[in-house]
Wavefront OBJ file of the C-alpha trace (Angstrom):
o trace
v 11.899 203.562 -38.512
v 10.249 200.951 -40.736
v 7.307 198.617 -40.221
v 9.504 195.632 -39.337
v 11.407 197.338 -36.520
v 8.218 198.907 -35.178
v 6.520 195.489 -35.139
v 9.546 194.013 -33.360
v 9.423 196.800 -30.763
v 5.720 196.137 -30.104
v 6.379 192.386 -29.906
v 9.103 192.922 -27.300
v 6.914 195.324 -25.306
v 4.098 192.764 -25.143
v 6.571 189.995 -24.317
v 7.990 191.951 -21.380
v 4.586 192.867 -19.925
v 3.166 189.356 -20.234
v 6.289 187.425 -19.198
v 7.320 189.554 -16.192
v 4.790 187.971 -13.745
v 5.817 184.522 -15.023
v 9.466 185.250 -14.163
v 8.420 186.366 -10.678
v 6.373 183.179 -10.255
v 9.356 181.079 -11.358
v 11.623 182.785 -8.780
v 9.063 182.259 -5.997
v 8.578 178.621 -7.016
v 12.333 177.891 -7.037
v 12.723 179.546 -3.634
v 9.882 177.443 -2.205
v 11.478 174.240 -3.539
v 14.869 175.163 -2.013
v 13.246 175.872 1.355
v 11.276 172.570 1.280
v 7.925 174.363 1.035
v 4.982 173.682 -1.245
v 5.090 176.107 -4.163
v 1.985 178.053 -5.173
v 2.914 177.610 -8.832
v 4.577 179.789 -11.404
v 1.204 181.243 -12.479
v 0.298 182.513 -8.972
v 1.297 186.161 -9.783
v -1.264 186.155 -12.638
v -3.973 184.897 -10.252
v -3.031 187.600 -7.721
v -3.256 190.323 -10.366
v -6.611 189.032 -11.646
v -7.996 188.990 -8.081
v -6.823 192.556 -7.387
v -8.234 193.918 -10.655
v -11.692 192.525 -9.738
v -11.839 194.378 -6.401
v -12.999 197.931 -5.711
v -10.260 200.405 -4.821
v -10.355 202.052 -1.387
v -8.644 205.438 -1.057
v -7.848 207.555 1.973
v -10.099 210.615 2.267
v -7.085 212.946 2.099
v -5.415 211.227 -0.885
v -4.394 213.684 -3.597
v -4.325 213.056 -7.402
v -0.632 212.239 -6.984
v -1.579 209.197 -4.901
v -4.212 208.072 -7.441
v -2.091 208.477 -10.578
v 1.258 207.204 -9.267
v 0.471 203.484 -9.963
v -0.190 204.333 -13.622
v 2.981 206.466 -13.867
v 4.972 203.675 -12.228
v 3.622 201.032 -14.622
v 4.262 203.147 -17.742
v 7.768 204.094 -16.543
v 8.784 200.482 -16.002
v 7.266 199.494 -19.339
v 9.228 202.293 -21.048
v 12.447 201.249 -19.318
v 11.974 197.641 -20.415
v 11.258 198.817 -23.982
v 14.682 200.500 -24.103
v 16.546 197.274 -23.347
v 17.478 195.002 -26.292
v 15.866 191.818 -24.961
v 15.711 189.676 -28.113
v 17.130 192.043 -30.789
v 19.088 195.289 -31.051
v 17.164 196.514 -34.082
v 14.594 198.411 -32.013
v 13.487 202.045 -32.547
v 13.731 202.989 -28.854
v 17.030 201.275 -28.076
v 18.879 203.218 -30.775
v 17.916 206.663 -29.474
v 18.194 206.175 -25.701
v 21.322 205.416 -23.684
v 21.920 203.894 -20.268
v 21.987 207.278 -18.503
v 18.422 207.925 -19.670
v 17.524 204.430 -18.456
v 18.743 205.319 -14.958
v 16.678 208.507 -15.195
v 13.482 206.575 -15.965
v 14.043 204.312 -12.946
v 14.703 207.389 -10.781
v 11.522 209.099 -12.025
v 9.386 206.127 -10.991
v 11.112 205.973 -7.604
v 10.477 209.651 -6.878
v 6.765 209.292 -7.646
v 6.267 206.184 -5.473
v 8.150 207.850 -2.591
v 6.034 211.033 -2.849
v 2.835 208.983 -3.055
v 3.863 207.004 0.032
v 4.093 210.254 2.026
v 0.977 211.778 0.452
v -1.618 210.344 2.858
v 0.531 211.093 5.904
v 0.871 207.629 7.443
v 3.947 206.782 9.493
v 4.625 203.542 7.567
v 4.539 205.309 4.207
v 6.977 207.992 5.340
v 9.251 205.371 6.899
v 9.325 203.314 3.701
v 9.902 206.360 1.481
v 12.873 207.507 3.539
v 14.411 204.028 3.492
v 13.774 203.679 -0.255
v 15.515 206.987 -0.997
v 18.458 205.951 1.206
v 18.874 202.697 -0.737
v 18.519 204.397 -4.127
v 20.950 207.182 -3.107
v 23.580 204.494 -2.518
v 22.656 202.148 -5.377
v 22.516 204.640 -8.269
v 26.246 205.599 -8.195
v 27.197 201.907 -8.250
v 24.815 201.290 -11.167
v 26.252 204.261 -13.077
v 29.814 202.979 -12.568
v 28.752 199.543 -13.885
v 27.324 201.215 -16.989
v 30.451 203.345 -17.411
v 32.625 200.204 -17.337
v 30.674 198.669 -20.227
v 30.591 202.063 -21.973
v 34.373 202.421 -21.689
v 34.826 199.055 -23.422
v 32.373 199.797 -26.244
v 33.058 203.583 -26.422
v 29.327 204.252 -26.220
v 26.591 204.556 -23.591
v 24.041 202.970 -25.920
v 22.983 199.455 -24.915
v 22.625 198.593 -28.608
v 26.264 199.471 -29.264
v 27.412 197.680 -26.092
v 25.632 194.476 -27.203
v 27.042 194.873 -30.705
v 30.619 195.246 -29.447
v 30.495 192.447 -26.875
v 28.446 189.893 -28.825
v 28.841 190.506 -32.526
v 32.543 191.276 -32.861
v 35.759 189.469 -32.005
v 35.542 187.556 -28.700
v 37.668 189.229 -26.004
v 37.763 188.537 -22.267
v 37.334 191.695 -20.176
v 38.397 191.185 -16.504
v 36.795 194.528 -15.629
v 33.367 193.086 -16.466
v 33.781 190.474 -13.696
v 33.927 193.213 -11.036
v 31.101 195.079 -12.753
v 28.920 191.948 -12.907
v 29.191 191.310 -9.151
v 28.411 194.962 -8.447
v 25.418 194.834 -10.801
v 23.980 191.758 -9.043
v 24.255 193.551 -5.686
v 22.502 196.629 -7.119
v 19.812 194.411 -8.696
v 19.043 192.883 -5.294
v 18.821 196.296 -3.638
v 16.795 198.037 -6.351
v 14.244 195.224 -6.645
v 13.523 194.838 -2.923
v 15.154 191.415 -2.676
v 17.055 189.722 0.152
v 19.497 190.682 1.703
v 18.568 194.392 1.457
v 14.777 193.985 1.578
v 12.285 191.147 1.967
v 9.260 191.377 -0.378
v 7.226 188.896 1.704
v 7.510 190.593 5.083
v 5.290 193.160 6.808
v 7.447 193.791 9.864
v 8.115 197.414 10.733
v 11.819 196.828 11.387
v 12.459 195.278 7.956
v 9.970 196.800 5.508
v 11.174 199.135 2.759
v 9.193 198.718 -0.455
v 6.134 197.136 1.181
v 5.863 200.015 3.660
v 5.328 202.461 0.791
v 2.402 200.579 -0.772
v 0.423 199.550 2.326
v -2.280 202.148 1.578
v -2.888 200.885 -1.962
v -5.542 198.325 -2.886
v -7.301 196.713 -5.834
v -6.251 197.931 -9.310
v -3.751 200.435 -7.896
v -1.923 197.714 -5.955
v -2.131 195.376 -8.979
v -0.412 197.962 -11.198
v 2.324 198.521 -8.610
v 2.940 194.772 -8.213
v 2.957 194.325 -12.007
v 5.381 197.248 -12.382
v 7.689 195.654 -9.792
v 7.701 192.423 -11.809
v 8.509 194.379 -15.014
v 11.323 196.186 -13.185
v 12.858 192.860 -12.115
v 12.537 191.582 -15.701
v 14.155 194.782 -17.034
v 17.078 194.602 -14.596
v 17.775 190.955 -15.447
v 17.677 191.650 -19.192
v 19.991 194.653 -18.690
v 22.377 192.180 -17.053
v 22.095 189.924 -20.108
v 22.824 192.878 -22.436
v 25.905 193.893 -20.433
v 27.404 190.535 -19.462
v 25.674 187.754 -21.479
v 24.728 189.411 -24.780
v 25.274 186.289 -26.881
v 22.109 185.190 -28.649
v 20.551 188.652 -29.018
v 19.788 189.141 -32.709
v 21.782 191.824 -34.506
v 20.571 194.444 -36.972
v 18.661 192.805 -39.808
v 19.156 189.271 -38.441
v 15.494 188.291 -38.605
v 16.336 184.598 -38.955
v 18.044 184.705 -35.552
v 14.896 185.774 -33.683
v 13.591 182.220 -32.905
v 16.986 181.251 -31.474
v 17.095 184.544 -29.536
v 13.715 183.745 -27.970
v 14.826 180.238 -26.968
v 18.084 181.533 -25.469
v 16.189 184.274 -23.637
v 13.927 181.684 -21.993
v 16.937 179.588 -20.974
v 18.811 182.596 -19.576
v 15.740 183.837 -17.683
v 15.183 180.378 -16.178
v 18.817 180.199 -15.074
v 18.758 183.757 -13.705
v 15.527 183.110 -11.790
v 16.997 179.931 -10.292
v 20.177 181.797 -9.343
v 18.208 184.635 -7.749
v 16.156 182.165 -5.702
v 19.366 180.390 -4.638
v 20.954 183.684 -3.544
v 17.888 184.577 -1.488
v 17.721 181.118 0.081
v 21.336 181.128 1.300
v 21.346 184.794 2.388
v 19.995 186.423 5.519
v 18.151 189.730 5.589
v 20.553 192.497 6.591
v 19.616 195.118 9.141
v 18.797 198.449 7.519
v 21.970 199.906 9.089
v 24.047 197.382 7.103
v 22.561 198.375 3.725
v 25.101 201.247 3.257
v 27.955 198.762 3.759
v 26.419 196.364 1.215
v 25.913 199.047 -1.422
v 29.261 200.678 -0.596
v 30.887 197.342 -1.452
v 28.964 197.305 -4.742
v 30.243 200.806 -5.566
v 33.818 199.803 -4.686
v 33.623 196.745 -6.975
v 32.202 198.863 -9.796
v 35.046 201.389 -9.412
v 37.587 198.535 -9.402
v 36.003 197.329 -12.636
v 36.485 200.598 -14.488
v 39.983 201.094 -13.017
v 40.933 197.585 -14.172
v 39.779 198.466 -17.682
v 41.847 201.664 -17.845
v 44.894 199.892 -16.336
v 44.592 197.118 -18.944
v 44.258 199.564 -21.846
v 47.185 201.698 -20.629
v 49.475 198.631 -20.358
v 48.390 197.351 -23.778
l 1 2 3 4 5 6 7 8 9 10 11 12 13 14 15 16 17 18 19 20 21 22 23 24 25 26 27 28 29 30 31 32 33 34 35 36 37 38 39 40 41 42 43 44 45 46 47 48 49 50 51 52 53 54 55 56 57 58 59 60 61 62 63 64 65 66 67 68 69 70 71 72 73 74 75 76 77 78 79 80 81 82 83 84 85 86 87 88 89 90 91 92 93 94 95 96 97 98 99 100 101 102 103 104 105 106 107 108 109 110 111 112 113 114 115 116 117 118 119 120 121 122 123 124 125 126 127 128 129 130 131 132 133 134 135 136 137 138 139 140 141 142 143 144 145 146 147 148 149 150 151 152 153 154 155 156 157 158 159 160 161 162 163 164 165 166 167 168 169 170 171 172 173 174 175 176 177 178 179 180 181 182 183 184 185 186 187 188 189 190 191 192 193 194 195 196 197 198 199 200 201 202 203 204 205 206 207 208 209 210 211 212 213 214 215 216 217 218 219 220 221 222 223 224 225 226 227 228 229 230 231 232 233 234 235 236 237 238 239 240 241 242 243 244 245 246 247 248 249 250 251 252 253 254 255 256 257 258 259 260 261 262 263 264 265 266 267 268 269 270 271 272 273 274 275 276 277 278 279 280 281 282 283 284 285 286 287 288 289 290 291 292 293 294 295 296 297 298 299 300 301 302 303 304 305 306 307 308 309 310 311 312 313 314 315 316 317
């Protein structure tokens, strides 16, 4: 590890933390425009975080240290996960030593803590949300792993750095298996980030809440950290999608001159992805919780078809 790569890693970490609320604001603004509503502005998430950080936290009298420290663990976990993803360059210290299986583990660690914290104070809403969250994650994780295995089978590595290097910096080859994997990944992204049609981040109805039910007891700085971590998680998932399916533009090892272009392309891809996510949510209806297994089962089936298509193609060739 040299000074240049360490500086680049710190630059990406700061970029992810500062830009994640902006991406969330862009998605909310696009969705408001598509639904003919007045948008609060793309900087509204920053104003919400600033307001929450200025308030005094209120805790239940029976809250344990687990409840108090979970927002910090959640924020650090999401920040670590985002640091593993090659967002603007592959020449990062963390991305070379961690593979996609470890990335899934970091997401799972954060999910376990937020589910335990939701049940810690003993409210019915918290327990309800935790059980629904674990159901969704139980179904989404196998599909996500199969998506990663499809890309790993093509690049012969589970490292995101190697996957980006094979798909973006070598001879251009069309991989039909990645089409199935991409659709499955989008479905998992919607489920894991509490988006429509699996969840609705703006609702507080008992019949539909999943993620919001788990954080109803949090306030002030604790709630701000959880909301910020959710924005970082969405940013990390979208950039994982770029690394797997749209890696072009990410600077290779030692390509320092390509960093300005990588930043510009990242902004363009994030804007397009945010618009697409808002469009998907505007034309979709919230599914009943009983339909979530069918939705995620379809994602798993598509991911399996992706990896089977790859092995069929390689065996014929």
